[in-house]
PyMOL CGO cylinders between C-alpha atoms (Angstrom):
from pymol import cmd
from pymol.cgo import CYLINDER

trace = [
    CYLINDER, -6.87, 17.44, 26.19, -6.32, 17.53, 22.42, 0.3, 1, 1, 1, 1, 1, 1,
    CYLINDER, -6.32, 17.53, 22.42, -6.34, 14.37, 20.36, 0.3, 1, 1, 1, 1, 1, 1,
    CYLINDER, -6.34, 14.37, 20.36, -3.14, 13.56, 18.48, 0.3, 1, 1, 1, 1, 1, 1,
    CYLINDER, -3.14, 13.56, 18.48, -3.26, 11.67, 15.17, 0.3, 1, 1, 1, 1, 1, 1,
    CYLINDER, -3.26, 11.67, 15.17, -0.22, 9.82, 13.89, 0.3, 1, 1, 1, 1, 1, 1,
    CYLINDER, -0.22, 9.82, 13.89, -0.11, 9.22, 10.16, 0.3, 1, 1, 1, 1, 1, 1,
    CYLINDER, -0.11, 9.22, 10.16, 2.24, 6.89, 8.35, 0.3, 1, 1, 1, 1, 1, 1,
    CYLINDER, 2.24, 6.89, 8.35, 4.96, 8.76, 6.51, 0.3, 1, 1, 1, 1, 1, 1,
    CYLINDER, 4.96, 8.76, 6.51, 6.30, 5.63, 4.81, 0.3, 1, 1, 1, 1, 1, 1,
    CYLINDER, 6.30, 5.63, 4.81, 4.35, 6.10, 1.58, 0.3, 1, 1, 1, 1, 1, 1,
    CYLINDER, 4.35, 6.10, 1.58, 5.38, 9.74, 1.30, 0.3, 1, 1, 1, 1, 1, 1,
    CYLINDER, 5.38, 9.74, 1.30, 9.05, 8.91, 1.75, 0.3, 1, 1, 1, 1, 1, 1,
    CYLINDER, 9.05, 8.91, 1.75, 8.89, 5.76, -0.38, 0.3, 1, 1, 1, 1, 1, 1,
    CYLINDER, 8.89, 5.76, -0.38, 8.47, 7.96, -3.45, 0.3, 1, 1, 1, 1, 1, 1,
    CYLINDER, 8.47, 7.96, -3.45, 12.09, 9.08, -2.95, 0.3, 1, 1, 1, 1, 1, 1,
    CYLINDER, 12.09, 9.08, -2.95, 13.44, 5.50, -3.07, 0.3, 1, 1, 1, 1, 1, 1,
    CYLINDER, 13.44, 5.50, -3.07, 14.31, 4.29, -6.59, 0.3, 1, 1, 1, 1, 1, 1,
    CYLINDER, 14.31, 4.29, -6.59, 12.07, 1.47, -7.79, 0.3, 1, 1, 1, 1, 1, 1,
    CYLINDER, 12.07, 1.47, -7.79, 15.10, -0.69, -8.66, 0.3, 1, 1, 1, 1, 1, 1,
    CYLINDER, 15.10, -0.69, -8.66, 16.25, -0.55, -5.02, 0.3, 1, 1, 1, 1, 1, 1,
    CYLINDER, 16.25, -0.55, -5.02, 12.85, -1.67, -3.71, 0.3, 1, 1, 1, 1, 1, 1,
    CYLINDER, 12.85, -1.67, -3.71, 12.72, -4.49, -6.26, 0.3, 1, 1, 1, 1, 1, 1,
    CYLINDER, 12.72, -4.49, -6.26, 16.22, -5.71, -5.36, 0.3, 1, 1, 1, 1, 1, 1,
    CYLINDER, 16.22, -5.71, -5.36, 15.45, -5.61, -1.61, 0.3, 1, 1, 1, 1, 1, 1,
    CYLINDER, 15.45, -5.61, -1.61, 12.28, -7.63, -2.17, 0.3, 1, 1, 1, 1, 1, 1,
    CYLINDER, 12.28, -7.63, -2.17, 14.12, -10.24, -4.28, 0.3, 1, 1, 1, 1, 1, 1,
    CYLINDER, 14.12, -10.24, -4.28, 16.83, -10.49, -1.60, 0.3, 1, 1, 1, 1, 1, 1,
    CYLINDER, 16.83, -10.49, -1.60, 14.18, -11.06, 1.06, 0.3, 1, 1, 1, 1, 1, 1,
    CYLINDER, 14.18, -11.06, 1.06, 12.56, -13.84, -0.97, 0.3, 1, 1, 1, 1, 1, 1,
    CYLINDER, 12.56, -13.84, -0.97, 15.95, -15.52, -1.57, 0.3, 1, 1, 1, 1, 1, 1,
    CYLINDER, 15.95, -15.52, -1.57, 16.53, -15.57, 2.22, 0.3, 1, 1, 1, 1, 1, 1,
    CYLINDER, 16.53, -15.57, 2.22, 13.38, -17.69, 2.71, 0.3, 1, 1, 1, 1, 1, 1,
    CYLINDER, 13.38, -17.69, 2.71, 13.86, -21.44, 2.99, 0.3, 1, 1, 1, 1, 1, 1,
    CYLINDER, 13.86, -21.44, 2.99, 12.96, -23.74, 0.07, 0.3, 1, 1, 1, 1, 1, 1,
    CYLINDER, 12.96, -23.74, 0.07, 9.62, -24.79, 1.56, 0.3, 1, 1, 1, 1, 1, 1,
    CYLINDER, 9.62, -24.79, 1.56, 8.51, -21.18, 2.04, 0.3, 1, 1, 1, 1, 1, 1,
    CYLINDER, 8.51, -21.18, 2.04, 9.66, -20.15, -1.45, 0.3, 1, 1, 1, 1, 1, 1,
    CYLINDER, 9.66, -20.15, -1.45, 7.67, -23.07, -2.87, 0.3, 1, 1, 1, 1, 1, 1,
    CYLINDER, 7.67, -23.07, -2.87, 4.51, -21.74, -1.22, 0.3, 1, 1, 1, 1, 1, 1,
    CYLINDER, 4.51, -21.74, -1.22, 5.01, -18.20, -2.51, 0.3, 1, 1, 1, 1, 1, 1,
    CYLINDER, 5.01, -18.20, -2.51, 3.11, -17.76, -5.76, 0.3, 1, 1, 1, 1, 1, 1,
    CYLINDER, 3.11, -17.76, -5.76, 4.08, -14.38, -7.17, 0.3, 1, 1, 1, 1, 1, 1,
    CYLINDER, 4.08, -14.38, -7.17, 3.15, -13.22, -10.63, 0.3, 1, 1, 1, 1, 1, 1,
    CYLINDER, 3.15, -13.22, -10.63, 6.05, -13.15, -13.06, 0.3, 1, 1, 1, 1, 1, 1,
    CYLINDER, 6.05, -13.15, -13.06, 5.99, -9.37, -13.11, 0.3, 1, 1, 1, 1, 1, 1,
    CYLINDER, 5.99, -9.37, -13.11, 6.14, -6.98, -10.20, 0.3, 1, 1, 1, 1, 1, 1,
    CYLINDER, 6.14, -6.98, -10.20, 3.10, -4.81, -9.53, 0.3, 1, 1, 1, 1, 1, 1,
    CYLINDER, 3.10, -4.81, -9.53, 3.21, -1.37, -7.92, 0.3, 1, 1, 1, 1, 1, 1,
    CYLINDER, 3.21, -1.37, -7.92, 0.43, -1.10, -5.34, 0.3, 1, 1, 1, 1, 1, 1,
    CYLINDER, 0.43, -1.10, -5.34, -1.03, 2.02, -3.75, 0.3, 1, 1, 1, 1, 1, 1,
    CYLINDER, -1.03, 2.02, -3.75, -4.12, 2.87, -1.75, 0.3, 1, 1, 1, 1, 1, 1,
    CYLINDER, -4.12, 2.87, -1.75, -5.89, 6.03, -0.74, 0.3, 1, 1, 1, 1, 1, 1,
    CYLINDER, -5.89, 6.03, -0.74, -8.97, 6.92, 1.28, 0.3, 1, 1, 1, 1, 1, 1,
    CYLINDER, -8.97, 6.92, 1.28, -11.55, 8.88, -0.73, 0.3, 1, 1, 1, 1, 1, 1,
    CYLINDER, -11.55, 8.88, -0.73, -13.41, 11.07, 1.78, 0.3, 1, 1, 1, 1, 1, 1,
    CYLINDER, -13.41, 11.07, 1.78, -16.83, 12.74, 1.59, 0.3, 1, 1, 1, 1, 1, 1,
    CYLINDER, -16.83, 12.74, 1.59, -19.30, 14.19, 4.08, 0.3, 1, 1, 1, 1, 1, 1,
    CYLINDER, -19.30, 14.19, 4.08, -20.80, 11.66, 6.50, 0.3, 1, 1, 1, 1, 1, 1,
    CYLINDER, -20.80, 11.66, 6.50, -24.29, 12.15, 4.99, 0.3, 1, 1, 1, 1, 1, 1,
    CYLINDER, -24.29, 12.15, 4.99, -23.09, 10.83, 1.62, 0.3, 1, 1, 1, 1, 1, 1,
    CYLINDER, -23.09, 10.83, 1.62, -21.85, 7.48, 3.01, 0.3, 1, 1, 1, 1, 1, 1,
    CYLINDER, -21.85, 7.48, 3.01, -23.36, 6.99, 6.47, 0.3, 1, 1, 1, 1, 1, 1,
    CYLINDER, -23.36, 6.99, 6.47, -22.28, 3.32, 6.45, 0.3, 1, 1, 1, 1, 1, 1,
    CYLINDER, -22.28, 3.32, 6.45, -18.59, 4.27, 6.15, 0.3, 1, 1, 1, 1, 1, 1,
    CYLINDER, -18.59, 4.27, 6.15, -17.69, 6.64, 9.04, 0.3, 1, 1, 1, 1, 1, 1,
    CYLINDER, -17.69, 6.64, 9.04, -14.17, 8.09, 8.98, 0.3, 1, 1, 1, 1, 1, 1,
    CYLINDER, -14.17, 8.09, 8.98, -12.77, 10.61, 11.50, 0.3, 1, 1, 1, 1, 1, 1,
    CYLINDER, -12.77, 10.61, 11.50, -15.96, 12.09, 12.91, 0.3, 1, 1, 1, 1, 1, 1,
    CYLINDER, -15.96, 12.09, 12.91, -17.92, 14.17, 10.40, 0.3, 1, 1, 1, 1, 1, 1,
    CYLINDER, -17.92, 14.17, 10.40, -16.37, 12.47, 7.36, 0.3, 1, 1, 1, 1, 1, 1,
    CYLINDER, -16.37, 12.47, 7.36, -16.98, 9.19, 5.56, 0.3, 1, 1, 1, 1, 1, 1,
    CYLINDER, -16.98, 9.19, 5.56, -14.57, 7.33, 3.29, 0.3, 1, 1, 1, 1, 1, 1,
    CYLINDER, -14.57, 7.33, 3.29, -13.96, 4.32, 1.11, 0.3, 1, 1, 1, 1, 1, 1,
    CYLINDER, -13.96, 4.32, 1.11, -10.49, 2.99, 0.43, 0.3, 1, 1, 1, 1, 1, 1,
    CYLINDER, -10.49, 2.99, 0.43, -9.33, 2.56, -3.16, 0.3, 1, 1, 1, 1, 1, 1,
    CYLINDER, -9.33, 2.56, -3.16, -6.53, 0.09, -3.95, 0.3, 1, 1, 1, 1, 1, 1,
    CYLINDER, -6.53, 0.09, -3.95, -4.68, 0.26, -7.27, 0.3, 1, 1, 1, 1, 1, 1,
    CYLINDER, -4.68, 0.26, -7.27, -2.19, -2.18, -8.81, 0.3, 1, 1, 1, 1, 1, 1,
    CYLINDER, -2.19, -2.18, -8.81, -0.02, -1.01, -11.70, 0.3, 1, 1, 1, 1, 1, 1,
    CYLINDER, -0.02, -1.01, -11.70, 2.29, -3.02, -13.96, 0.3, 1, 1, 1, 1, 1, 1,
    CYLINDER, 2.29, -3.02, -13.96, 5.73, -1.48, -13.58, 0.3, 1, 1, 1, 1, 1, 1,
    CYLINDER, 5.73, -1.48, -13.58, 6.98, -2.39, -17.04, 0.3, 1, 1, 1, 1, 1, 1,
    CYLINDER, 6.98, -2.39, -17.04, 4.25, -0.61, -19.00, 0.3, 1, 1, 1, 1, 1, 1,
    CYLINDER, 4.25, -0.61, -19.00, 2.99, 1.96, -16.47, 0.3, 1, 1, 1, 1, 1, 1,
]
cmd.load_cgo(trace, "trace")
C-alpha cells in the first residue's frame, strides 16, 4: 500500500490574497475579542509578515534532524516588516 502525504496548500494560495485584505481581517478579528482579551494581547505597533520553510539535506549531514526518511531538515522562520520590506 502506498503512503499518501498531504501538504498544506494555504501558504501557496495565500500569496494570491492581497496583503491589505489579510491585515483588515486580522484587525476585525482582534476587534471582536472582548476587552479583557484585547488587554492581554501585546502586538507590536507594526504588522510583521512571517514565513517558514524547511531546509533539507541528506540524512548524513544532520543525523539529529530526520525528515521524511533519507532526508534531514531544519526549519527557518523569517519575520519581515511590511512597511519597509
